[in-house]
NUKOLPA-484984 format. One record per residue: residue number from 1; residue in one letter; x, y, z of N, C-alpha, C in turn. Coordinates in pm, 1 decimal, decimal comma. Each point is the difference from the previous one (the first is absolute). Layout:
! residues N
{resi: NUM&resn: A&n_c1: X&n_c2: Y&n_c3: Z&ca_c1: X&ca_c2: Y&ca_c3: Z&c_c1: X&c_c2: Y&c_c3: Z}
...
This chain:
! residues 106
{resi: 1&resn: X&n_c1: 110,0&n_c2: -128,9&n_c3: 54,4&ca_c1: -110,1&ca_c2: 136,6&ca_c3: -49,8&c_c1: 128,4&c_c2: 115,0&c_c3: 2,4}
{resi: 2&resn: X&n_c1: -26,7&n_c2: 89,9&n_c3: -124,9&ca_c1: 96,8&ca_c2: 71,6&ca_c3: 39,0&c_c1: -113,0&c_c2: 147,5&c_c3: 91,7}
{resi: 3&resn: X&n_c1: 95,6&n_c2: 73,4&n_c3: 39,9&ca_c1: -43,0&ca_c2: 119,4&ca_c3: 95,9&c_c1: 89,3&c_c2: 159,5&c_c3: -37,9}
{resi: 4&resn: X&n_c1: -82,3&n_c2: 52,2&n_c3: 20,1&ca_c1: 26,1&ca_c2: 159,5&ca_c3: 40,2&c_c1: 146,3&c_c2: 46,0&c_c3: 39,8}
{resi: 5&resn: X&n_c1: 103,6&n_c2: -9,6&n_c3: -47,1&ca_c1: 116,9&ca_c2: 83,3&ca_c3: 114,0&c_c1: -3,3&c_c2: 95,6&c_c3: 76,1}
{resi: 6&resn: X&n_c1: -76,2&n_c2: 43,8&n_c3: -13,9&ca_c1: -30,6&ca_c2: 107,9&ca_c3: 180,0&c_c1: 93,6&c_c2: 91,9&c_c3: 4,3}
{resi: 7&resn: X&n_c1: 89,3&n_c2: 95,2&n_c3: -125,3&ca_c1: 87,7&ca_c2: 52,6&ca_c3: 73,2&c_c1: -53,1&c_c2: 148,7&c_c3: 97,8}
{resi: 8&resn: X&n_c1: 115,4&n_c2: -9,3&n_c3: 83,7&ca_c1: -22,2&ca_c2: 67,7&ca_c3: 118,5&c_c1: -7,6&c_c2: 152,1&c_c3: -68,4}
{resi: 9&resn: X&n_c1: 13,5&n_c2: 53,6&n_c3: -30,8&ca_c1: 68,3&ca_c2: 180,2&ca_c3: -33,7&c_c1: -119,7&c_c2: 29,8&c_c3: -140,7}
{resi: 10&resn: X&n_c1: 9,8&n_c2: 113,3&n_c3: 1,0&ca_c1: -46,6&ca_c2: 82,5&ca_c3: -82,4&c_c1: 127,6&c_c2: 51,6&c_c3: -147,1}
{resi: 11&resn: X&n_c1: -15,9&n_c2: -107,2&n_c3: -108,1&ca_c1: 106,7&ca_c2: 57,2&ca_c3: -48,6&c_c1: 13,2&c_c2: 152,2&c_c3: -29,0}
{resi: 12&resn: X&n_c1: -61,9&n_c2: 78,8&n_c3: -14,4&ca_c1: 51,8&ca_c2: 204,2&ca_c3: -72,2&c_c1: -20,0&c_c2: -26,9&c_c3: 150,4}
{resi: 13&resn: X&n_c1: -37,5&n_c2: 7,3&n_c3: 77,7&ca_c1: 56,7&ca_c2: 110,1&ca_c3: 155,3&c_c1: 86,2&c_c2: -97,8&c_c3: 116,6}
{resi: 14&resn: X&n_c1: 3,0&n_c2: -101,3&n_c3: -33,1&ca_c1: 28,4&ca_c2: -142,8&ca_c3: 112,1&c_c1: -36,6&c_c2: 32,8&c_c3: 163,4}
{resi: 15&resn: X&n_c1: -147,8&n_c2: 11,7&n_c3: -49,6&ca_c1: -36,3&ca_c2: -15,9&ca_c3: 183,0&c_c1: -46,0&c_c2: -122,2&c_c3: 23,7}
{resi: 16&resn: X&n_c1: -26,6&n_c2: -5,8&n_c3: 76,5&ca_c1: -42,1&ca_c2: -225,1&ca_c3: 77,0&c_c1: -120,7&c_c2: 9,4&c_c3: -64,4}
{resi: 17&resn: X&n_c1: -41,8&n_c2: -114,3&n_c3: -70,0&ca_c1: -66,9&ca_c2: -45,1&ca_c3: 10,2&c_c1: -60,0&c_c2: -162,7&c_c3: 86,4}
{resi: 18&resn: X&n_c1: -8,3&n_c2: 19,4&n_c3: 96,1&ca_c1: -19,5&ca_c2: -141,8&ca_c3: 24,3&c_c1: -67,3&c_c2: -41,2&c_c3: 9,9}
{resi: 19&resn: X&n_c1: -73,9&n_c2: -143,0&n_c3: -44,7&ca_c1: -32,9&ca_c2: -115,2&ca_c3: -34,7&c_c1: -147,1&c_c2: -9,7&c_c3: -19,2}
{resi: 20&resn: X&n_c1: -57,9&n_c2: 49,3&n_c3: 183,5&ca_c1: -139,5&ca_c2: 27,0&ca_c3: 16,1&c_c1: -49,2&c_c2: 189,3&c_c3: -41,8}
{resi: 21&resn: X&n_c1: 107,9&n_c2: 75,6&n_c3: -78,9&ca_c1: -57,5&ca_c2: 151,5&ca_c3: 15,6&c_c1: -97,8&c_c2: -6,6&c_c3: -206,6}
{resi: 22&resn: X&n_c1: -71,1&n_c2: 102,9&n_c3: 59,3&ca_c1: -149,4&ca_c2: -28,5&ca_c3: -56,6&c_c1: 56,5&c_c2: 138,5&c_c3: -132,8}
{resi: 23&resn: X&n_c1: 116,3&n_c2: 78,9&n_c3: 13,8&ca_c1: 100,5&ca_c2: 73,9&ca_c3: -59,3&c_c1: 42,0&c_c2: -50,1&c_c3: -103,1}
{resi: 24&resn: X&n_c1: -1,1&n_c2: -95,4&n_c3: -26,4&ca_c1: 135,7&ca_c2: -78,2&ca_c3: -89,9&c_c1: -82,9&c_c2: -0,4&c_c3: -146,0}
{resi: 25&resn: X&n_c1: 12,3&n_c2: -2,6&n_c3: -152,8&ca_c1: -39,8&ca_c2: 9,9&ca_c3: -79,4&c_c1: 138,4&c_c2: -24,4&c_c3: -154,8}
{resi: 26&resn: X&n_c1: -72,3&n_c2: -82,7&n_c3: -48,6&ca_c1: 88,7&ca_c2: -123,9&ca_c3: -97,1&c_c1: -52,9&c_c2: -35,4&c_c3: -128,8}
{resi: 27&resn: X&n_c1: 80,7&n_c2: -39,8&n_c3: -93,3&ca_c1: 9,1&ca_c2: -23,7&ca_c3: -103,9&c_c1: -12,0&c_c2: -124,4&c_c3: -108,1}
{resi: 28&resn: X&n_c1: -62,0&n_c2: -42,4&n_c3: -52,0&ca_c1: 3,0&ca_c2: -106,4&ca_c3: -28,6&c_c1: 136,5&c_c2: -96,4&c_c3: 28,2}
{resi: 29&resn: X&n_c1: 95,1&n_c2: 51,6&n_c3: -14,7&ca_c1: 138,3&ca_c2: -48,6&ca_c3: 42,1&c_c1: 71,9&c_c2: 19,1&c_c3: 185,9}
{resi: 30&resn: X&n_c1: -106,4&n_c2: 51,7&n_c3: 25,0&ca_c1: 19,0&ca_c2: 0,5&ca_c3: 129,8&c_c1: 94,1&c_c2: 133,2&c_c3: 33,4}
{resi: 31&resn: X&n_c1: -2,6&n_c2: 119,3&n_c3: -119,1&ca_c1: 107,4&ca_c2: 96,5&ca_c3: 95,7&c_c1: -151,1&c_c2: 68,9&c_c3: 63,8}
{resi: 32&resn: X&n_c1: 96,8&n_c2: 13,2&n_c3: 100,7&ca_c1: -121,6&ca_c2: 83,0&ca_c3: 171,1&c_c1: 90,8&c_c2: 97,2&c_c3: -22,6}
{resi: 33&resn: X&n_c1: -122,4&n_c2: 129,2&n_c3: 26,1&ca_c1: 34,6&ca_c2: 147,5&ca_c3: 35,7&c_c1: -105,5&c_c2: -31,4&c_c3: 132,9}
{resi: 34&resn: X&n_c1: 9,5&n_c2: 181,3&n_c3: 100,7&ca_c1: -74,5&ca_c2: 57,1&ca_c3: 60,8&c_c1: -154,6&c_c2: 2,6&c_c3: -76,9}
{resi: 35&resn: X&n_c1: -104,2&n_c2: 72,1&n_c3: 108,2&ca_c1: -117,6&ca_c2: 13,2&ca_c3: -69,0&c_c1: 12,7&c_c2: 156,9&c_c3: -41,4}
{resi: 36&resn: X&n_c1: 97,4&n_c2: 125,5&n_c3: 1,7&ca_c1: 45,0&ca_c2: 68,3&ca_c3: 50,6&c_c1: 102,5&c_c2: 42,8&c_c3: -167,0}
{resi: 37&resn: X&n_c1: 76,5&n_c2: -131,6&n_c3: -5,9&ca_c1: 144,4&ca_c2: 34,1&ca_c3: -120,2&c_c1: -188,1&c_c2: -62,6&c_c3: -116,5}
{resi: 38&resn: X&n_c1: -41,2&n_c2: -51,7&n_c3: -8,0&ca_c1: -147,2&ca_c2: -39,3&ca_c3: -94,4&c_c1: -14,5&c_c2: 120,1&c_c3: -70,6}
{resi: 39&resn: X&n_c1: -56,7&n_c2: 29,1&n_c3: 100,9&ca_c1: -105,6&ca_c2: 112,5&ca_c3: -37,6&c_c1: 34,5&c_c2: 95,8&c_c3: 11,5}
{resi: 40&resn: X&n_c1: 81,1&n_c2: 57,3&n_c3: 49,4&ca_c1: 60,4&ca_c2: 160,2&ca_c3: -87,6&c_c1: 148,6&c_c2: 6,3&c_c3: -33,5}
{resi: 41&resn: X&n_c1: -6,9&n_c2: -88,4&n_c3: -48,4&ca_c1: 156,6&ca_c2: -33,1&ca_c3: -56,0&c_c1: -18,0&c_c2: -89,0&c_c3: -117,7}
{resi: 42&resn: X&n_c1: -28,6&n_c2: -100,5&n_c3: 10,5&ca_c1: 4,0&ca_c2: -49,8&ca_c3: -76,5&c_c1: -157,5&c_c2: -79,2&c_c3: -168,3}
{resi: 43&resn: X&n_c1: -91,3&n_c2: 99,7&n_c3: 58,7&ca_c1: -152,0&ca_c2: 17,8&ca_c3: -9,5&c_c1: -47,7&c_c2: -159,3&c_c3: -63,0}
{resi: 44&resn: X&n_c1: 28,9&n_c2: -115,7&n_c3: 115,7&ca_c1: -30,2&ca_c2: -108,2&ca_c3: -82,3&c_c1: 116,3&c_c2: -95,9&c_c3: -74,5}
{resi: 45&resn: X&n_c1: 78,6&n_c2: 75,4&n_c3: -42,2&ca_c1: 105,5&ca_c2: -102,1&ca_c3: -146,0&c_c1: 64,5&c_c2: -57,5&c_c3: 104,3}
{resi: 46&resn: X&n_c1: 73,4&n_c2: -132,0&n_c3: -11,6&ca_c1: 59,8&ca_c2: -35,9&ca_c3: 32,3&c_c1: 126,2&c_c2: 32,6&c_c3: -83,1}
{resi: 47&resn: X&n_c1: 166,0&n_c2: 99,8&n_c3: 136,8&ca_c1: 96,4&ca_c2: -6,9&ca_c3: -137,2&c_c1: 60,9&c_c2: -112,4&c_c3: -12,0}
{resi: 48&resn: X&n_c1: -18,8&n_c2: -40,6&n_c3: 29,8&ca_c1: 70,4&ca_c2: -176,7&ca_c3: -135,6&c_c1: -36,7&c_c2: 4,1&c_c3: -52,5}
{resi: 49&resn: X&n_c1: -130,8&n_c2: -101,7&n_c3: -3,9&ca_c1: -37,8&ca_c2: -52,6&ca_c3: -93,2&c_c1: -182,1&c_c2: 106,8&c_c3: -131,1}
{resi: 50&resn: X&n_c1: 36,4&n_c2: 96,7&n_c3: 109,6&ca_c1: -129,5&ca_c2: 102,4&ca_c3: -32,7&c_c1: -159,4&c_c2: -89,6&c_c3: -14,0}
{resi: 51&resn: X&n_c1: 0,3&n_c2: -58,1&n_c3: 141,2&ca_c1: -104,4&ca_c2: -104,5&ca_c3: -8,9&c_c1: -94,8&c_c2: 160,1&c_c3: 75,2}
{resi: 52&resn: X&n_c1: -116,2&n_c2: -60,9&n_c3: 88,9&ca_c1: -30,7&ca_c2: 73,0&ca_c3: 97,0&c_c1: -33,9&c_c2: -54,5&c_c3: 116,7}
{resi: 53&resn: X&n_c1: -27,1&n_c2: 42,3&n_c3: 96,9&ca_c1: 40,7&ca_c2: -99,6&ca_c3: 137,8&c_c1: -149,7&c_c2: 65,8&c_c3: 77,4}
{resi: 54&resn: X&n_c1: 22,5&n_c2: -135,9&n_c3: 87,0&ca_c1: -144,8&ca_c2: -87,7&ca_c3: 40,1&c_c1: 68,2&c_c2: 2,0&c_c3: 148,0}
{resi: 55&resn: X&n_c1: -77,1&n_c2: 23,5&n_c3: 76,0&ca_c1: 2,0&ca_c2: -15,4&ca_c3: 171,5&c_c1: 76,1&c_c2: -154,0&c_c3: 23,0}
{resi: 56&resn: X&n_c1: 169,5&n_c2: 11,7&n_c3: 79,0&ca_c1: 51,2&ca_c2: -168,7&ca_c3: 14,7&c_c1: -129,5&c_c2: -61,9&c_c3: 122,1}
{resi: 57&resn: X&n_c1: -59,1&n_c2: -130,1&n_c3: -9,0&ca_c1: -35,7&ca_c2: -47,9&ca_c3: 82,2&c_c1: 80,9&c_c2: -82,9&c_c3: 157,9}
{resi: 58&resn: X&n_c1: -61,2&n_c2: 23,3&n_c3: 52,3&ca_c1: 75,0&ca_c2: -25,1&ca_c3: 114,6&c_c1: -8,7&c_c2: -116,5&c_c3: 97,4}
{resi: 59&resn: X&n_c1: 128,3&n_c2: -69,1&n_c3: -10,5&ca_c1: -18,2&ca_c2: -143,5&ca_c3: 67,5&c_c1: -25,5&c_c2: -43,6&c_c3: 101,6}
{resi: 60&resn: X&n_c1: -100,4&n_c2: -70,4&n_c3: 53,7&ca_c1: -7,2&ca_c2: -65,0&ca_c3: 140,1&c_c1: 157,0&c_c2: -11,3&c_c3: 41,0}
{resi: 61&resn: X&n_c1: -27,9&n_c2: 19,4&n_c3: 168,9&ca_c1: 68,3&ca_c2: -30,6&ca_c3: 76,8&c_c1: 6,1&c_c2: -163,6&c_c3: 29,6}
{resi: 62&resn: X&n_c1: -81,3&n_c2: -45,4&n_c3: -6,8&ca_c1: 43,1&ca_c2: -187,7&ca_c3: 30,4&c_c1: -135,7&c_c2: -77,2&c_c3: -107,5}
{resi: 63&resn: X&n_c1: 88,9&n_c2: -106,9&n_c3: -40,1&ca_c1: -84,6&ca_c2: -82,7&ca_c3: -96,8&c_c1: -117,8&c_c2: 13,4&c_c3: 122,0}
{resi: 64&resn: X&n_c1: -167,0&n_c2: 14,3&n_c3: -57,7&ca_c1: -77,3&ca_c2: 16,1&ca_c3: 21,0&c_c1: -0,3&c_c2: -173,1&c_c3: 1,1}
{resi: 65&resn: X&n_c1: 23,7&n_c2: -82,6&n_c3: -120,7&ca_c1: 18,7&ca_c2: -171,5&ca_c3: 13,3&c_c1: 94,4&c_c2: -32,6&c_c3: -54,7}
{resi: 66&resn: X&n_c1: 32,6&n_c2: -52,7&n_c3: 144,0&ca_c1: 85,7&ca_c2: -52,9&ca_c3: 40,1&c_c1: 94,3&c_c2: -75,4&c_c3: -57,0}
{resi: 67&resn: X&n_c1: -134,5&n_c2: -58,3&n_c3: -88,8&ca_c1: 99,0&ca_c2: -104,9&ca_c3: -128,4&c_c1: 25,1&c_c2: 67,8&c_c3: -121,0}
{resi: 68&resn: X&n_c1: -8,3&n_c2: 90,3&n_c3: 27,3&ca_c1: 91,5&ca_c2: 61,3&ca_c3: -121,5&c_c1: 55,8&c_c2: 76,1&c_c3: 38,9}
{resi: 69&resn: X&n_c1: 56,1&n_c2: 10,7&n_c3: 78,3&ca_c1: 108,1&ca_c2: 93,1&ca_c3: -13,4&c_c1: 16,1&c_c2: 116,8&c_c3: -30,8}
{resi: 70&resn: X&n_c1: -35,8&n_c2: 97,6&n_c3: -27,9&ca_c1: -3,7&ca_c2: 122,4&ca_c3: -8,8&c_c1: 23,1&c_c2: 68,6&c_c3: 116,6}
{resi: 71&resn: X&n_c1: -45,3&n_c2: 151,7&n_c3: -99,0&ca_c1: 11,1&ca_c2: 118,4&ca_c3: 137,1&c_c1: 95,7&c_c2: 80,5&c_c3: 23,2}
{resi: 72&resn: X&n_c1: 86,6&n_c2: 79,5&n_c3: -1,5&ca_c1: 150,1&ca_c2: 82,1&ca_c3: 118,6&c_c1: 54,4&c_c2: -112,8&c_c3: 23,0}
{resi: 73&resn: X&n_c1: -66,5&n_c2: -108,9&n_c3: 116,7&ca_c1: 79,3&ca_c2: -51,8&ca_c3: 41,3&c_c1: 94,5&c_c2: -150,1&c_c3: -73,8}
{resi: 74&resn: X&n_c1: -73,4&n_c2: -40,1&n_c3: -106,9&ca_c1: 57,4&ca_c2: -65,2&ca_c3: -116,8&c_c1: 95,6&c_c2: 49,4&c_c3: -61,8}
{resi: 75&resn: X&n_c1: -53,9&n_c2: 141,8&n_c3: -38,3&ca_c1: 54,5&ca_c2: 48,4&ca_c3: -142,8&c_c1: 29,5&c_c2: 133,9&c_c3: 21,6}
{resi: 76&resn: X&n_c1: 125,9&n_c2: 40,5&n_c3: 80,2&ca_c1: -48,8&ca_c2: 132,1&ca_c3: -7,9&c_c1: 55,1&c_c2: 133,2&c_c3: -31,1}
{resi: 77&resn: X&n_c1: -17,3&n_c2: 50,7&n_c3: -66,5&ca_c1: 24,5&ca_c2: 135,6&ca_c3: -27,9&c_c1: 137,9&c_c2: 56,6&c_c3: -42,8}
{resi: 78&resn: X&n_c1: 43,6&n_c2: 44,6&n_c3: -112,0&ca_c1: 174,5&ca_c2: 30,9&ca_c3: -77,4&c_c1: 48,3&c_c2: 104,8&c_c3: 119,4}
{resi: 79&resn: X&n_c1: 74,9&n_c2: 7,6&n_c3: 32,4&ca_c1: 104,5&ca_c2: 67,8&ca_c3: 69,9&c_c1: 113,1&c_c2: 62,0&c_c3: -106,4}
{resi: 80&resn: X&n_c1: -46,8&n_c2: -14,4&n_c3: -107,2&ca_c1: 115,4&ca_c2: 81,5&ca_c3: -72,4&c_c1: -43,8&c_c2: 126,9&c_c3: -96,8}
{resi: 81&resn: X&n_c1: 48,0&n_c2: 112,8&n_c3: 58,3&ca_c1: -67,3&ca_c2: 111,9&ca_c3: -16,7&c_c1: 20,4&c_c2: 30,2&c_c3: -211,1}
{resi: 82&resn: X&n_c1: -95,4&n_c2: 17,5&n_c3: -1,1&ca_c1: 76,3&ca_c2: 39,3&ca_c3: -159,8&c_c1: -24,9&c_c2: 235,7&c_c3: -22,2}
{resi: 83&resn: X&n_c1: 42,3&n_c2: -8,1&n_c3: -132,3&ca_c1: -10,3&ca_c2: 172,6&ca_c3: 1,5&c_c1: 40,4&c_c2: 12,5&c_c3: -147,7}
{resi: 84&resn: X&n_c1: -120,8&n_c2: 84,0&n_c3: -45,0&ca_c1: 60,7&ca_c2: 79,1&ca_c3: -162,0&c_c1: 109,4&c_c2: -5,3&c_c3: 0,9}
{resi: 85&resn: X&n_c1: 6,1&n_c2: -30,3&n_c3: -125,3&ca_c1: 186,1&ca_c2: 52,0&ca_c3: -110,3&c_c1: -50,3&c_c2: 120,7&c_c3: -64,2}
{resi: 86&resn: X&n_c1: -137,1&n_c2: 23,2&n_c3: -30,0&ca_c1: -5,4&ca_c2: 132,2&ca_c3: -109,6&c_c1: -56,4&c_c2: 122,3&c_c3: 67,7}
{resi: 87&resn: X&n_c1: 157,6&n_c2: 158,7&n_c3: -27,1&ca_c1: -52,0&ca_c2: 35,7&ca_c3: 17,1&c_c1: -181,4&c_c2: 67,3&c_c3: -14,8}
{resi: 88&resn: X&n_c1: 7,3&n_c2: 120,5&n_c3: 118,5&ca_c1: -65,9&ca_c2: 84,8&ca_c3: 29,7&c_c1: -32,7&c_c2: 42,6&c_c3: -187,4}
{resi: 89&resn: X&n_c1: 6,9&n_c2: 59,0&n_c3: -34,9&ca_c1: -48,1&ca_c2: 63,9&ca_c3: -139,2&c_c1: -4,4&c_c2: -193,8&c_c3: -137,2}
{resi: 90&resn: X&n_c1: 114,2&n_c2: -79,7&n_c3: 32,6&ca_c1: -129,9&ca_c2: -102,8&ca_c3: -69,3&c_c1: -116,4&c_c2: -10,7&c_c3: 45,3}
{resi: 91&resn: X&n_c1: -21,9&n_c2: -52,8&n_c3: 101,6&ca_c1: -125,8&ca_c2: -22,4&ca_c3: 52,1&c_c1: -107,7&c_c2: 63,1&c_c3: -54,3}
{resi: 92&resn: X&n_c1: 20,4&n_c2: 165,6&n_c3: 47,1&ca_c1: -103,6&ca_c2: 129,1&ca_c3: -62,3&c_c1: 11,1&c_c2: -31,7&c_c3: -150,5}
{resi: 93&resn: X&n_c1: 50,2&n_c2: -18,6&n_c3: -72,1&ca_c1: 3,0&ca_c2: -11,2&ca_c3: -130,1&c_c1: -69,9&c_c2: -134,5&c_c3: -33,3}
{resi: 94&resn: X&n_c1: -1,4&n_c2: -105,0&n_c3: 76,7&ca_c1: -57,4&ca_c2: -166,0&ca_c3: -19,6&c_c1: -177,7&c_c2: 17,3&c_c3: 49,4}
{resi: 95&resn: X&n_c1: 3,3&n_c2: 30,0&n_c3: 107,4&ca_c1: -139,7&ca_c2: 98,1&ca_c3: 27,4&c_c1: -118,4&c_c2: 79,5&c_c3: -74,3}
{resi: 96&resn: X&n_c1: 135,1&n_c2: 77,5&n_c3: -63,7&ca_c1: -167,6&ca_c2: 102,1&ca_c3: -73,9&c_c1: 62,6&c_c2: -75,2&c_c3: -140,9}
{resi: 97&resn: X&n_c1: -0,7&n_c2: -78,0&n_c3: -20,4&ca_c1: -17,9&ca_c2: -94,4&ca_c3: -116,8&c_c1: -87,9&c_c2: -78,5&c_c3: -8,7}
{resi: 98&resn: X&n_c1: -65,5&n_c2: -52,4&n_c3: 111,5&ca_c1: -52,1&ca_c2: -129,0&ca_c3: 47,6&c_c1: -120,3&c_c2: 40,2&c_c3: 50,4}
{resi: 99&resn: X&n_c1: 12,1&n_c2: 160,8&n_c3: 128,3&ca_c1: -126,3&ca_c2: 41,0&ca_c3: 70,8&c_c1: -72,4&c_c2: -43,5&c_c3: -28,6}
{resi: 100&resn: X&n_c1: -64,6&n_c2: 29,1&n_c3: -175,5&ca_c1: -162,5&ca_c2: 56,0&ca_c3: -88,9&c_c1: -9,2&c_c2: -83,1&c_c3: -90,3}
{resi: 101&resn: X&n_c1: 88,8&n_c2: -145,7&n_c3: 65,3&ca_c1: -79,3&ca_c2: -107,7&ca_c3: -93,2&c_c1: -82,5&c_c2: -154,7&c_c3: 131,8}
{resi: 102&resn: X&n_c1: -112,1&n_c2: 9,2&n_c3: -18,4&ca_c1: -41,3&ca_c2: -108,1&ca_c3: 97,1&c_c1: 114,5&c_c2: -145,0&c_c3: 17,4}
{resi: 103&resn: X&n_c1: -9,0&n_c2: -27,7&n_c3: 141,1&ca_c1: 74,4&ca_c2: -90,7&ca_c3: -29,1&c_c1: 29,8&c_c2: -143,1&c_c3: -80,1}
{resi: 104&resn: X&n_c1: -205,6&n_c2: -11,1&n_c3: -51,4&ca_c1: -24,5&ca_c2: -114,8&ca_c3: -59,3&c_c1: 60,4&c_c2: 87,4&c_c3: -180,8}
{resi: 105&resn: X&n_c1: 22,8&n_c2: 54,9&n_c3: -8,5&ca_c1: 87,5&ca_c2: 38,4&ca_c3: -122,4&c_c1: 92,4&c_c2: 6,4&c_c3: -9,6}
{resi: 106&resn: X&n_c1: 115,4&n_c2: 33,2&n_c3: 126,0&ca_c1: 126,5&ca_c2: 9,8&ca_c3: -15,8&c_c1: 136,4&c_c2: -102,0&c_c3: -52,2}
């Protein structure tokens, strides 16, 4: 069973986004951003793939079906911090190019 990496930080500003955070948004490739960056800087455009951003699901702390061995206790979040390598100018140009195009048409 594939599972989300649950990256620990916003790739734009570095803000901590623990697994239980309702402030984390991701693209289909799991690029991770805080709600403030996603809305005010990226305008719902992933700086890497150009896709849209959606709320990251919250992984339960425990396995509610012990036989399944799920939850954070069995599948912890990543501790590897990821930061963008794109310049602010490149990000702004990328977002400007795509923000007016509906996600399903990008």
